[in-house]
C-alpha angles and dihedrals in degrees: 000000000000109000115208099166139016126175140169111250107180148306124247143177102192140028094260089065099043118111115260114283094253104126138037111267134216115196124203119212134176145124120288116286094013094127098262097140092045091052092053093046092052092047092055096036093238119125097201107025092107114035113240122205139178087220110088118228100034092129103074099153139052104266119200123205125184116218123196089345092282113061128063121210115198121202108206122203114274115245133205128053099006114151097230132121114289091235089059093047091052090057094055097071096052091040093054095040091052090053094047093047100044109032107104094188094054105121101176145338125234107213111200125208130180113240089219096055136072109238111263132224088260091054091052091045090054090051089051091052091051092049092047091055092041092237116162108245133201116196113210118189110208139197092041091153088069096067136051123251090257092050090048091055092048093048092046088057091050092050091048091050096048096044101033089233121144112248092239092059092068125086121203121223141182122189088199099055096021089231110166098020096119092041091054092050090046093053092045088054091051093049093048092048091051091047095049098080090050091050091052091048091053 
């Protein structure tokens, strides 16, 4: 996909504050510090569109970004070990689940996993949510430049085992080398195209 424009639209916590359901949406989910912001920035060729931070848990809202005037990217709060107040963390699950369950223009979710980590209970819970709501899901494994090819193969097997995902359903990505960028856009396009007839039927 050739990106000509990308802009921040708004942040929200509940449906009343979401942008109008005008465009297909792609949501990005993953545990804190998994490289979610870096992935989005590389996809849209903008270094600072989504703020990156070494401090986990900075994204505490649903953040909407409009790409090429016709596609919305949604950055969901990172989950996991974020050092934020417990009361805030307890809001994230319901906030994300409400979005996933109610957003009619949601075309697919990109679930991001770190190649160096074993998928967590939260990762598996997110997969269960997506399956329960019948939302097309693309699993992107990030930070691939930080491991060798042998380690990548071993970790891919671990991720497949823990999540129950077929190996060929994962895409590998590096924000440093930009490996996987075109493949991610290609798969997003396929998922949105397949989702479109269902959306019209609804």
